[in-house]
C-alpha positions as CSV (number, residue, x, y, z in Angstrom):
1,M,19.4,-0.1,43.6
2,T,16.3,-0.6,41.5
3,T,16.6,-0.3,37.7
4,T,13.8,-0.1,35.2
5,A,14.1,-2.3,32.2
6,T,13.8,-0.7,28.8
7,T,11.2,-2.5,26.7
8,P,10.4,-2.0,23.0
9,A,7.2,-0.2,24.0
10,A,9.2,2.3,26.0
11,V,11.3,3.4,23.0
12,A,9.5,6.3,21.2
13,P,9.3,5.6,17.5
14,S,10.0,8.4,15.0
15,V,8.8,9.1,11.5
16,Q,12.2,10.7,10.8
17,G,14.6,8.3,9.2
18,L,12.0,5.9,7.8
19,R,13.3,4.2,4.6
20,V,10.0,2.8,3.5
21,K,8.2,5.0,1.0
22,I,4.6,5.8,1.8
23,Y,2.0,5.6,-0.9
24,A,-1.5,6.9,-0.3
25,D,-4.2,4.4,-1.0
26,G,-7.7,5.5,-1.9
27,A,-10.1,6.9,-4.5
28,D,-11.7,9.9,-3.0
29,R,-10.7,12.9,-5.1
30,A,-10.7,15.4,-2.2
31,A,-8.6,13.1,0.0
32,I,-6.1,12.5,-2.8
33,A,-5.8,16.3,-3.4
34,S,-5.2,16.9,0.4
35,L,-2.7,14.1,0.6
36,A,-0.9,15.3,-2.5
37,E,0.1,18.4,-0.4
38,R,2.0,16.2,2.0
39,S,5.7,16.0,1.1
40,Y,6.2,12.5,2.5
41,I,3.6,10.9,0.2
42,A,5.8,9.3,-2.5
43,G,3.0,7.9,-4.7
44,F,-0.6,6.8,-4.9
45,T,-2.6,3.6,-5.5
46,T,-6.2,2.8,-6.0
47,N,-8.3,-0.2,-7.0
48,P,-11.8,-1.0,-8.4
49,T,-13.2,-1.7,-4.9
50,L,-12.0,1.7,-3.5
51,M,-13.3,3.4,-6.7
52,R,-16.7,1.9,-6.4
53,K,-16.9,2.9,-2.7
54,A,-16.0,6.5,-3.7
55,G,-18.7,6.6,-6.3
56,V,-16.5,6.6,-9.4
57,T,-18.5,5.8,-12.5
58,D,-16.2,7.0,-15.3
59,Y,-12.9,5.2,-14.9
60,A,-10.9,7.2,-17.6
61,A,-12.3,10.6,-16.4
62,F,-11.4,9.8,-12.8
63,A,-7.9,8.8,-13.9
64,R,-7.4,12.1,-15.8
65,E,-8.5,14.1,-12.8
66,V,-6.3,12.2,-10.4
67,L,-3.2,12.4,-12.7
68,A,-3.6,16.2,-12.8
69,I,-3.6,16.2,-9.0
70,V,-0.6,13.9,-8.2
71,G,1.8,15.5,-10.6
72,D,4.8,13.3,-11.5
73,R,4.5,10.9,-8.6
74,G,3.8,7.3,-9.4
75,I,0.2,6.1,-9.4
76,S,-1.3,2.7,-10.0
77,F,-4.5,2.0,-11.9
78,E,-5.9,-1.6,-12.2
79,V,-7.3,-3.5,-15.1
80,V,-10.9,-4.7,-14.7
81,A,-11.1,-7.6,-17.1
82,D,-11.0,-11.3,-16.2
83,T,-9.5,-12.7,-19.4
84,F,-5.8,-12.3,-20.1
85,P,-6.3,-11.0,-23.7
86,E,-8.7,-8.3,-22.4
87,M,-6.4,-7.5,-19.5
88,E,-3.6,-7.0,-21.9
89,R,-5.7,-4.6,-24.1
90,E,-6.7,-2.6,-21.0
91,A,-3.2,-2.6,-19.6
92,R,-1.9,-1.0,-22.8
93,V,-4.6,1.7,-22.7
94,I,-3.9,2.5,-19.0
95,A,-0.2,2.7,-19.6
96,S,-0.8,5.3,-22.3
97,W,-2.3,7.7,-19.7
98,G,1.0,8.8,-18.3
99,R,4.7,8.1,-17.8
100,N,4.2,7.9,-14.1
101,V,1.4,5.3,-14.4
102,F,1.9,1.7,-13.1
103,V,-0.7,-0.8,-14.4
104,K,-2.1,-3.1,-11.8
105,I,-2.4,-6.7,-13.0
106,P,-3.9,-9.3,-10.6
107,V,-1.6,-12.2,-9.9
108,T,-4.3,-14.6,-11.1
109,D,-7.6,-14.4,-12.9
110,S,-10.8,-15.3,-11.0
111,S,-10.3,-19.0,-11.7
112,G,-6.8,-19.0,-10.1
113,A,-4.8,-19.2,-13.4
114,P,-1.5,-17.3,-12.9
115,S,-0.9,-14.1,-14.9
116,Y,2.8,-14.7,-15.2
117,D,2.8,-15.0,-19.0
118,L,0.9,-11.7,-19.4
119,V,3.2,-10.0,-16.8
120,H,6.2,-11.1,-18.8
121,R,4.8,-9.8,-22.2
122,L,3.8,-6.4,-20.8
123,S,7.0,-5.9,-18.8
124,A,9.1,-7.0,-21.8
125,D,7.4,-4.2,-23.7
126,G,8.5,-1.7,-21.1
127,I,5.1,-1.2,-19.4
128,Q,5.5,-0.4,-15.7
129,L,3.4,-2.9,-13.7
130,N,2.1,-3.3,-10.2
131,V,1.3,-6.9,-9.8
132,T,-1.3,-7.2,-7.1
133,A,-3.2,-9.4,-4.7
134,L,-0.2,-11.7,-3.8
135,L,-0.3,-13.6,-0.5
136,T,2.3,-16.3,-0.9
137,L,6.1,-16.4,-1.4
138,E,5.6,-18.8,-4.4
139,Q,3.6,-16.0,-6.1
140,V,6.4,-13.4,-5.2
141,Q,8.9,-15.7,-6.8
142,G,6.8,-16.3,-9.9
143,V,6.1,-12.6,-10.5
144,S,9.7,-11.6,-9.8
145,D,10.9,-14.1,-12.4
146,A,8.3,-13.0,-15.0
147,L,9.0,-9.3,-14.7
148,D,11.7,-7.7,-17.0
149,P,14.5,-6.9,-14.5
150,K,15.3,-3.6,-16.2
151,V,11.8,-2.2,-16.1
152,P,10.5,-0.4,-12.9
153,S,7.8,-2.5,-11.3
154,L,5.9,-3.1,-8.0
155,I,4.9,-6.3,-6.4
156,S,2.1,-5.9,-3.9
157,L,2.1,-8.4,-1.1
158,F,-1.2,-8.1,0.9
159,A,0.4,-8.4,4.3
160,G,-2.7,-7.1,6.0
161,R,-4.9,-9.8,4.5
162,L,-2.3,-12.4,5.5
163,A,-2.4,-11.1,9.0
164,D,-6.2,-11.5,8.9
165,T,-5.7,-15.3,8.6
166,G,-3.8,-15.3,11.9
167,R,-0.4,-15.5,10.2
168,D,2.5,-13.1,11.1
169,P,3.2,-11.3,7.8
170,V,6.6,-9.9,9.0
171,P,8.8,-12.9,8.2
172,V,6.9,-13.4,4.9
173,V,7.6,-9.8,3.8
174,A,11.3,-10.1,4.9
175,R,11.7,-13.2,2.8
176,A,10.0,-11.6,-0.2
177,V,12.5,-8.7,0.1
178,E,15.3,-11.3,-0.2
179,I,13.7,-13.0,-3.2
180,M,13.5,-9.7,-5.0
181,R,16.9,-8.4,-3.9
182,P,18.8,-9.5,-7.1
183,R,16.4,-7.3,-9.2
184,P,16.7,-3.8,-7.9
185,A,14.2,-2.3,-10.4
186,Q,11.5,-4.3,-8.6
187,Q,10.0,-2.9,-5.4
188,L,8.0,-4.8,-2.8
189,V,4.8,-3.2,-1.6
190,W,3.3,-3.9,1.9
191,A,-0.3,-3.7,0.9
192,S,-3.5,-3.6,2.9
193,P,-2.0,-2.4,6.2
194,R,-4.3,-2.6,9.3
195,E,-2.6,-0.2,11.7
196,L,0.1,2.5,11.8
197,L,2.5,0.0,13.4
198,N,2.7,-1.7,10.0
199,V,4.6,1.2,8.6
200,F,7.4,0.6,11.1
201,Q,7.2,-3.1,10.6
202,A,7.5,-2.7,6.8
203,D,10.5,-0.4,7.3
204,A,12.2,-2.9,9.6
205,T,11.9,-5.7,7.0
206,G,13.5,-3.5,4.3
207,C,10.2,-3.4,2.3
208,H,10.4,-0.6,-0.3
209,V,6.8,0.7,-0.2
210,I,3.7,0.6,2.0
211,T,0.3,1.7,0.8
212,V,-1.6,3.5,3.5
213,T,-5.2,4.8,3.8
214,R,-6.1,8.3,4.9
215,E,-7.5,6.9,8.2
216,I,-4.1,5.4,9.1
217,L,-2.1,8.3,7.7
218,D,-4.0,10.7,10.0
219,K,-2.6,8.8,13.0
220,L,1.0,9.8,12.1
221,T,0.5,12.8,14.5
222,M,0.4,10.2,17.4
223,V,3.8,8.7,16.6
224,G,6.2,9.2,19.5
225,M,3.4,10.3,21.9
226,D,4.1,9.6,25.5
227,P,1.9,6.6,26.4
228,A,1.1,8.0,29.9
229,Q,-0.2,11.2,28.3
230,L,-2.2,9.2,25.8
231,S,-3.6,7.2,28.7
232,L,-4.8,10.4,30.4
233,E,-6.3,11.7,27.2
234,T,-8.2,8.5,26.8
235,V,-9.6,8.8,30.3
236,R,-10.6,12.4,29.6
237,M,-12.3,11.3,26.3
238,F,-14.4,8.7,28.1
239,L,-15.5,11.3,30.7
240,R,-16.2,13.9,28.1
241,D,-18.4,11.6,26.0
242,A,-20.2,10.2,29.1
243,R,-21.1,13.7,30.1
244,A,-22.1,14.8,26.6
245,A,-24.4,11.8,26.4
246,G,-25.9,12.6,29.8
247,F,-25.3,9.1,31.1
248,T,-26.3,8.3,34.7
249,I,-26.3,5.0,36.6
């Protein structure tokens, strides 16, 4: 009697039952409005790079527009200064924009000096922070220690960028979850995902949040699809495009 082994690839994943919260990442107003209609989107994030790509020129006006779209869901806006005194001034302005605002503070300035003291001051004053651009467990520990344990906060570990270096981010994320576990007001963010699989990897590690772009979110319709059927659809796509292009050999 021949039996067929069950492999991980043969088990159809499901969006149902995911514990990780999905935050939409981007700065396109129309896309944010569309994503805000999806009930599974728990929050939103953006950054200066995404805003520049989207053509944003007036930061405060953009923030007001987006806040009106997202309702009471959390949203992160980042400081743009490179000195800690100016970051602090900007952070206090951004925090005043709404009770659901998290202020993004980079883990260091552009010279590499840690922002832990600034994080501690702002958090101690009750400002909700999203400390961003972390790539090491030492940074996770430093930020977690600096944050007020009673104030809601996010720690964004750039797992996708870590993967770009050839390192497996999964064990790093799992260890970061353990570092932060004694402080339940802190939530770990799997930032800069590269593919939809990262959502399920983040969920398996116990990561609290994953930021996801519109392009990756649109692939959620493929979750659980039969691989054999997807293979056939891929073959048909190649044939359709070859004919549309009029290719001959």
